[in-house]
Structures are given as structure tokens and as C-alpha cells.
C-alpha positions in Angstrom: 0.0 0.0 0.0 1.3 3.5 -0.9 1.9 6.1 1.8 -1.1 8.0 0.3 -3.4 5.0 0.7 -2.2 4.4 4.3 -2.8 8.1 5.2 -6.2 8.1 3.4 -7.3 5.0 5.3 -6.2 6.5 8.6 -8.1 9.7 7.9 -11.2 7.8 7.0 -11.0 5.9 10.3 -10.8 9.3 12.1 -13.7 10.8 10.2 -16.0 7.7 10.6 -15.3 7.3 14.3 -18.5 7.5 16.4 -18.2 10.8 18.2 -16.5 12.6 15.3 -18.8 12.3 12.2 -19.7 8.7 12.3 -22.9 7.2 13.6 -23.8 3.5 14.1 -26.1 2.0 11.5 -27.4 -1.3 10.2 -27.4 -1.9 6.4 -30.1 -4.3 5.2 -29.3 -5.6 1.7 -32.0 -6.9 -0.7 -30.5 -10.4 -0.1 -28.3 -11.7 2.6 -27.6 -10.7 6.2 -27.7 -7.3 7.8 -24.4 -5.5 8.2 -23.5 -3.4 11.2 -21.5 -0.4 10.1 -20.5 3.1 10.8 -21.8 5.8 8.4 -21.7 9.5 8.0 -25.1 11.0 7.6 -25.6 14.3 5.8 -27.9 16.5 3.9 -27.0 18.3 0.7 -28.7 21.3 -0.8 -28.4 21.4 -4.6 -29.5 24.2 -7.0 -30.7 22.7 -10.3 -30.0 25.0 -13.2 -32.7 25.7 -15.8 -34.1 28.4 -17.9 -35.5 31.4 -16.0 -36.1 29.4 -12.8 -33.7 27.5 -10.6 -35.1 24.6 -8.5 -33.7 23.9 -5.1 -33.5 20.2 -3.9 -32.5 18.7 -0.6 -31.1 15.2 -0.5 -30.1 13.0 2.4 -26.8 11.3 1.7 -25.3 8.4 3.6 -21.5 7.9 3.2 -20.4 4.3 4.0 -16.9 2.7 4.1 -16.1 0.1 1.5 -14.4 -1.8 4.3 -17.9 -2.4 5.6 -20.0 -2.7 2.4 -17.7 -3.3 -0.6 -20.3 -2.7 -3.4 -22.6 -0.1 -4.7 -25.9 -0.1 -2.8 -29.1 -0.4 -4.8 -32.6 1.1 -4.8 -34.8 -0.4 -2.0 -32.0 -1.4 0.3 -32.1 0.3 3.7 -29.9 1.9 6.4 -31.3 2.0 9.9 -29.9 4.7 12.2 -31.4 4.5 15.7 -35.1 4.0 15.1 -35.2 5.7 11.7 -35.1 3.8 8.5 -33.7 5.3 5.3 -34.4 3.7 1.9 -31.8 3.9 -0.8 -32.9 5.8 -3.9 -29.6 5.4 -5.7 -25.9 6.3 -5.6 -25.0 9.9 -5.1 -23.9 12.0 -8.1 -20.6 11.1 -9.7 -17.6 11.4 -9.4 -17.6 11.2 -5.6 -20.3 8.4 -5.2 -17.7 5.6 -5.5 -14.1 5.9 -4.5 -11.4 3.5 -3.5 -12.5 4.0 0.1 -16.2 4.8 0.3 -19.6 4.9 -1.3 -22.3 7.5 -1.1 -26.0 6.7 -1.3 -28.9 9.1 -1.7 -31.7 8.0 0.6 -35.1 9.0 1.8 -36.7 8.5 5.2 -39.1 5.6 5.1 
């Protein structure tokens, strides 16, 4: 592993630590067993360009480590944080939705 990869992995551990930005969650795939993981929960605010009117959209994004879930999540799968369930609508916009270290899913509260 390169020194960059070692440093990046170390920084992700720090960011995802519960008490920093991380929160405990349970990922429920469409098939297979639930996965206990630590995620970063966030909300983005996007301005969609268009003609004479701009539309504002809010999206809930869950960042997850590939060390916990090493694949792209798909529509209908869920993350549970505390007593709240969030259903995956799709991967976050590229290019940051899938990196060597993490994935980002756009979700909605169920």
C-alpha cells in the first residue's frame, strides 16, 4: 500500500469514528444478512439550473466505508440509524459516489 493510501485509510478511520462524524447504522441488503457499520449521515442542498427558474432540492446522503460494504448499494435497500429507516434511492452523483475507500448513497426516510 502506498503512503497516500495508508494516510487516506487513517483519515477515514478518524472521520468515521463515532463521536466525530460517524454514527452507528445497520445496512439491510436486498438479499443476505444485515451488516452493522458506521456511516456519515448528511444532507446536501443542490440548485438545479434551468431556464428562467432554478429549482432547489434537498437530498439525504449516507456515506459508507467500502471496508464495511464493498459494493454499490441499490434502490430499495435500507440503512437504519437509531429507530429511523432510510431507503436507498440510488448512488450519489458522480464522481464522488464511489471511490477506493467509500460509497455515497442518496436515501429517503421511510
